[in-house]
C-alpha atoms as one frame of an Amber mdcrd trajectory, in Angstrom:
protein
   1.751 -14.405 -21.481   1.806 -17.792 -19.813  -1.914 -18.171 -19.173  -5.128
 -16.859 -20.623  -7.688 -16.238 -17.844 -11.172 -17.562 -18.451 -13.229 -14.711
 -19.909 -16.419 -15.744 -18.099 -14.842 -14.921 -14.734 -14.177 -11.255 -15.402
 -17.649  -9.844 -14.632 -18.162 -11.535 -11.244 -18.234  -9.995  -7.783 -15.124
  -9.207  -5.734 -15.099 -12.360  -3.610 -15.429 -14.580  -6.673 -12.771 -12.609
  -8.536 -10.398 -12.996  -5.601 -10.666 -16.754  -5.966 -10.900 -17.188  -9.759
  -9.772 -14.066 -11.674  -6.619 -14.465 -13.716  -6.677 -18.248 -13.615  -7.533
 -20.903 -16.157  -9.704 -23.773 -15.014  -7.356 -26.324 -16.554  -3.863 -25.919
 -15.122  -0.675 -27.880 -15.836  -0.707 -31.508 -14.739  -4.392 -31.281 -13.825
  -3.529 -29.303 -10.678  -6.293 -27.346  -8.979  -3.763 -24.842  -7.569  -1.368
 -23.007  -9.879   1.962 -24.877  -9.604   5.194 -23.172  -8.587   7.498 -23.014
 -11.603  10.925 -22.999  -9.956  13.163 -22.127 -12.872  15.374 -19.253 -13.960
  15.403 -20.147 -17.652  12.795 -21.255 -20.214  13.917 -23.339 -23.178  12.668
 -23.583 -26.767  11.940 -26.683 -28.817  13.683 -25.363 -31.915  14.850 -22.187
 -33.665  11.453 -21.634 -35.310   9.770 -21.523 -31.906  12.399 -19.061 -30.650
  12.013 -16.760 -33.670   8.195 -16.808 -33.362   8.517 -15.868 -29.694  10.914
 -13.002 -30.380   8.778 -11.643 -33.234   5.733 -11.510 -30.973   7.742  -9.466
 -28.471   9.090  -7.212 -31.226   5.543  -6.540 -32.436   4.467  -5.547 -28.934
   2.345  -8.678 -28.478   2.296 -10.618 -25.258   4.349 -13.787 -25.722   2.631
 -17.068 -24.923   5.575 -18.010 -22.696   8.756 -16.553 -21.230  12.445 -16.879
 -21.929  14.132 -15.812 -18.672  12.953 -15.661 -15.068  13.612 -11.939 -14.694
  11.033 -11.244 -17.416   8.208 -13.261 -15.913   6.955 -16.442 -14.334   3.720
 -18.402 -14.841   2.577 -17.755 -11.269   3.460 -14.070 -11.643   1.198 -13.819
 -14.676  -1.721 -15.306 -12.758  -1.163 -12.964  -9.798  -0.951  -9.943 -12.092
  -4.176 -10.804 -13.896  -5.961 -11.382 -10.590  -4.841  -8.115  -8.977  -5.613
  -6.138 -12.138  -9.152  -7.535 -12.048  -9.568  -6.750  -8.334  -8.330  -3.159
  -8.770 -10.246  -2.574 -12.002  -7.111  -1.972 -14.076  -6.043  -3.102 -17.535
  -2.769  -4.560 -16.319  -0.635  -5.107 -13.239   3.033  -5.700 -12.483   4.366
  -7.513  -9.415   7.645  -6.544  -7.742   9.870  -7.848  -4.979   8.476  -5.273
  -2.510   6.126  -2.325  -2.235   9.051   0.094  -2.262  10.327  -1.509  -5.464
   6.943  -0.800  -7.055   7.054   2.870  -6.017  10.687   3.520  -6.865  10.483
   1.805 -10.262   7.402   3.875 -11.128   9.063   7.146 -10.144  12.212   6.264
 -12.080  10.162   5.339 -15.148   8.186   8.555 -15.421  10.577  11.164 -13.965
  13.851  12.479 -15.389  16.437  15.091 -14.437  14.797  18.519 -14.302  11.340
  17.134 -13.489   9.373  17.877 -10.339   6.724  15.919  -8.464   4.498  16.399
  -5.449   4.300  14.108  -2.436   1.584  14.459   0.175   2.586  14.627   3.816
   2.014  11.809   6.317   3.418   8.894   4.378   5.679   5.896   4.746   9.059
   7.173   5.901  11.070   5.386   3.193   8.865   6.893   0.486   9.645  10.325
   1.925  13.360   9.572   2.169  13.567   8.285  -1.391  11.731  11.363  -2.655
  13.671  13.989  -0.723  17.106  12.407  -0.774  17.704   9.956  -3.615  15.576
  11.595  -6.305  17.325  14.912  -5.717  20.647  13.191  -6.397  19.465  12.464
  -9.946  18.091  15.960 -10.504  14.410  15.379  -9.694  12.879  17.771  -7.172
   9.965  17.024  -4.857   7.589  19.245  -2.892   5.675  17.992   0.141   2.160
  19.313   0.715  -0.515  18.547   3.259  -2.989  15.921   2.176  -6.394  17.551
   2.232  -5.134  21.028   1.334  -5.985  21.018  -2.358  -5.261  24.711  -2.813
  -1.712  24.064  -1.583  -1.491  21.058  -3.867  -2.392  23.109  -6.926  -0.141
  25.965  -5.835   2.821  23.582  -5.669   2.449  22.675  -9.343   5.135  24.117
 -11.615   5.738  23.808 -15.381   8.139  20.972 -14.516   5.648  18.995 -12.399
   5.033  15.566 -13.866   3.453  13.501 -11.084   1.457  13.591  -7.849   2.066
  10.797  -5.328  -0.205  10.255  -2.328  -1.190   7.524   0.075  -4.835   6.878
   0.932  -5.252   6.095   3.755  -1.909   7.475   4.916   0.652   6.059   7.315
   0.261   6.476  10.263  -2.604   8.990  10.668  -4.919   7.351   8.129  -5.727
  10.540   6.230  -8.000   9.867   3.249  -7.517  11.733  -0.022 -10.339  13.122
  -2.130  -9.270  11.101  -5.152 -11.662  12.698  -7.628 -10.357  16.138  -6.701
  -6.716  15.083  -7.043  -7.475  13.478 -10.402  -9.257  16.620 -11.622  -6.347
  18.872 -10.622  -3.880  16.526 -12.311  -5.888  16.339 -15.536  -6.080  20.115
 -15.712  -2.279  20.293 -15.642  -1.576  17.070 -17.586   0.062  15.399 -14.583
   0.273  11.701 -13.766  -1.305  10.495 -10.508  -0.074   7.620  -8.355  -1.874
   6.451  -5.199  -0.424   4.028  -2.673  -3.554   2.234  -1.463  -1.832  -0.389
   0.692  -3.913   0.384   3.791  -7.192   0.198   1.858  -6.656  -2.724  -0.549
  -8.922  -3.071  -3.614 -11.599  -4.482  -1.304 -12.108  -1.099   0.387 -10.972
   1.374  -2.280 -10.297   1.298  -6.031  -8.541   4.579  -6.910  -8.671   3.942
 -10.659 -12.449   4.349 -10.515 -11.935   7.962  -9.375  -9.723   8.918 -12.304
  -6.352   8.046 -10.744  -3.784   6.783 -13.278  -1.791   4.276 -11.244  -2.298
   2.487  -7.929   0.399   0.743  -5.903   0.237  -1.715  -3.015   2.734  -3.271
  -0.701   1.482  -6.809  -1.241   3.518  -7.773   1.817   0.619  -6.406   3.841
  -3.075  -7.204   3.322  -2.833  -8.745  -0.142  -0.543 -11.502   1.089  -2.154
 -11.306   4.480  -0.086 -13.811   6.460   3.161 -11.961   7.300   5.168 -14.511
   5.299   6.190 -12.809   2.044   7.581  -9.628   0.502   6.027  -8.258  -2.697
   4.644  -5.113  -4.294   2.290  -4.395  -7.160   1.447  -1.583  -9.576  -1.882
  -1.422 -11.449  -2.960   0.828 -14.309  -3.393   0.959 -18.077  -1.423  -1.401
 -20.317   0.812   1.259 -21.833   2.090   2.659 -18.531   2.471  -0.763 -16.944
   4.448  -1.908 -19.980   6.793   1.091 -19.585   7.467   0.235 -15.939   7.889
  -3.439 -16.815  10.574  -2.579 -19.371  12.545  -0.710 -16.694  12.068  -3.459
 -14.139  13.278  -6.051 -16.635  16.618  -4.227 -16.350  16.469  -3.500 -12.619
  15.381  -7.009 -11.683  13.193  -6.191  -8.670  11.169  -9.370  -9.148   9.308
 -11.585  -6.707  10.525 -15.161  -6.478   8.197 -18.023  -7.516   7.500 -19.189
  -3.974   6.569 -15.681  -2.785   4.265 -15.400  -5.793   2.599 -18.675  -4.852
   2.061 -17.421  -1.287   0.654 -14.146  -2.624  -1.739 -16.003  -4.932  -2.911
 -18.092  -2.000  -3.391 -15.001   0.167  -5.398 -13.165  -2.463  -8.008 -15.907
  -2.547  -9.115 -15.078   1.014  -8.730 -11.291   0.707 -12.444 -10.510   0.802
 -12.999 -12.687   3.880 -10.016 -11.284   5.736 -10.766  -7.647   4.896 -14.345
  -7.967   6.105 -12.973  -9.141   9.459 -10.225  -6.485   9.533 -12.848  -3.801
   8.869 -15.129  -5.083  11.600 -12.346  -5.472  14.158 -10.763  -2.117  13.296
 -14.030  -0.261  13.779 -14.739  -1.930  17.112 -11.228  -1.319  18.437 -11.284
   2.322  17.350 -14.637   2.916  19.038 -13.405   1.300  22.248 -10.196   3.318
  22.335 -11.954   6.604  21.663 -13.963   6.305  24.881 -11.098   5.176  27.141
  -9.716   7.818  29.553  -6.128   6.622  29.097  -6.263   7.351  25.354  -5.673
  10.910  24.214  -6.809  10.718  20.591  -7.681   8.074  18.005  -7.191   8.245
  14.230  -9.448   5.906  12.268 -11.453   6.913   9.171 -14.505   5.048  10.445
 -14.844   7.475  13.382 -16.821  10.692  12.978 -13.965  12.458  14.805 -11.498
  11.694  12.004 -10.823  14.757   9.800 -11.540  12.801   6.618 -14.485  10.737
   7.830 -16.904  12.238   5.309 -14.784  11.541   2.236 -13.862   8.109   3.607
 -17.535   7.178   3.879 -18.080   8.304   0.272 -15.128   6.437  -1.206 -14.446
   3.408   0.967 -16.330   0.171   1.516 -14.640  -0.252   4.898 -11.843   1.405
   6.823  -9.296  -1.347   7.327  -7.513  -2.817  10.293  -4.975  -0.121  11.219
  -5.841   2.088  14.196  -3.455   4.828  15.327  -3.839   6.464  18.721  -1.996
   8.443  21.371  -1.676   7.218  24.928  -2.348   9.861  27.606   1.126   9.441
  29.066   4.778  10.111  28.252   7.030   7.920  26.105   7.806   5.608  29.008
   4.140   5.207  29.883   3.352   4.420  26.259   6.075   1.786  26.204   4.704
   0.234  29.403   1.295   0.012  27.761   2.728  -1.779  24.721   4.764  -4.138
  26.904   1.610  -5.004  28.866  -0.219  -6.183  25.748  -0.272  -9.961  25.485
  -2.058 -10.619  22.175  -0.285  -8.586  19.443   3.270  -9.059  18.270   5.579
  -6.042  18.480   6.856  -5.356  14.988   7.053  -2.876  12.102   4.589  -4.329
   9.596   0.816  -4.575   9.251  -2.018  -6.227   7.368  -1.573  -9.823   8.443
  -3.928 -12.164  10.235  -1.970 -11.619  13.456  -2.272  -8.305  15.292   0.944
  -6.247  15.330   1.668  -3.151  17.428   4.432  -0.559  17.314   5.477   2.711
  18.936   6.772   4.578  15.847   9.102   6.815  17.870  11.007   3.711  18.970
  10.777   1.709  15.740  10.238   3.254  12.302  11.487   6.691  13.463  14.030
   5.612  16.076  16.992   7.234  14.294  15.364  10.682  14.444  15.653  12.903
  17.492  12.564  14.309  19.199  12.630  17.576  17.238  12.931  15.750  13.905
  10.074  13.439  14.815   7.949  16.366  15.936   8.541  18.140  12.623   6.871
  15.288  10.713   4.137  14.636  13.255   5.449  11.581  15.118   4.788  11.972
  18.841   6.350   9.908  21.604   2.880   8.765  22.660   1.783   7.538  19.231
   0.835   3.868  18.846   0.025   2.149  15.549  -2.004  -1.013  16.028  -2.556
  -3.324  13.067  -5.666  -5.201  14.123  -5.622  -8.819  12.987  -8.485 -11.232
  12.481  -8.558 -12.540  16.045 -11.826 -12.278  17.953 -12.532  -8.589  18.571
 -13.617  -9.222  22.171 -10.210 -10.739  22.939  -8.367  -7.838  21.303 -10.392
  -5.298  23.258 -10.013  -7.169  26.557  -6.249  -7.213  26.059  -6.199  -3.489
  25.278  -8.303  -2.789  28.355  -6.002  -4.612  30.755  -2.915  -2.938  29.257
  -4.504   0.520  29.459  -5.175  -0.031  33.159  -1.401   0.127  33.658  -1.077
   3.567  32.064  -0.574   6.445  34.535  -3.395   8.602  33.224  -1.706  11.995
  33.142  -2.400  13.598  29.790   0.755  14.883  28.166   0.898  17.915  25.919
   2.377  16.925  22.572   4.816  19.182  20.783   4.664  17.491  17.408   2.886
  19.215  14.554   0.711  16.427  13.259   0.485  16.169   9.486  -1.791  18.826
   8.009  -2.427  20.569  11.319  -1.460  23.632   9.311  -2.394  24.102   5.690
   1.006  24.879   4.253   3.184  23.403   1.566   6.807  22.566   2.201   9.731
  21.330   0.163  11.490  19.203   2.745  11.515  17.716   6.194
């Protein structure tokens, strides 16, 4: 380990932890901010120092310094300590992307002949990796509806080793009953992994509900400024160490500058998330009453299917609002083109608002029938609400909605969990 965080900062509130957790007060060169250590290799003063370092590693102790950039970086250590504190975990591991965090975890704990369960309505690449790549190495995956816990338990086999879910999900913002998932998993001795990217530790801490591991795409809210790629996994020391050992071989590491940007972003996480929560709620409430909007999905609305469990588990409901325009695909595109404030793009969680029509972006390569099978309608819009003034966001939405020909279209897509059935593929 490169740094030892000050012990007196571990019992403070979230906002204070976001600023101070994981950091020493006295940093190299008297710097207030953790310096970027731009090096691939770490050298030793003499052979005795090298042998002492290697013996600490051999004994399973955290070394006081590194030896090679793929195995760690001083800024990485600070980021990992900070995120572990924010999520309430023993340890954390940072990766080059959120997908690297998920794939490395699955590859660490699953082997040929194993089976795991993925809940429906999730990031498309997570689904693809599970149903395509993992099958190539002999690992099978069943997809079940999030919220159908009878189907979840029925999908468990003697070979089941892990349950993977998002909460909230992408793009319909379904919220899992984490305590119930954890209880089912414990009964069958199964590992649980929750992707809590949309929530962040500010709004939801899955480990507190008995979940084993929590992952985030730090590219999104944790970084918060749309200027870096990173992922993170949080859990107990033993499991994090196992994933770290694999990643030391795979090399899916974040570079020092990205780590510096992530550390900087984390320090304002509590401030930004408070604004995202406030703006998201206001935008969702506005959209739900507009005649040109067919339906809104936001956990903070009483109309959302998981509103009750969201209120129990979450401090706030985040800045992503998904909704359907009461028009066809062309009318939905005209609405998006009429917006002047958000950027059109595939990501979320930054200070700038970003909007996308999933049928024409994340799911463009699928035909209409394939999109309908996984619940992606032509009229669906995912709006990542930034931290701009809510009145400006709403005014922009209002003027764009005025251009929508308000003819409600019947949707043919089966939205995730419209039917309570388990499936094994797309």
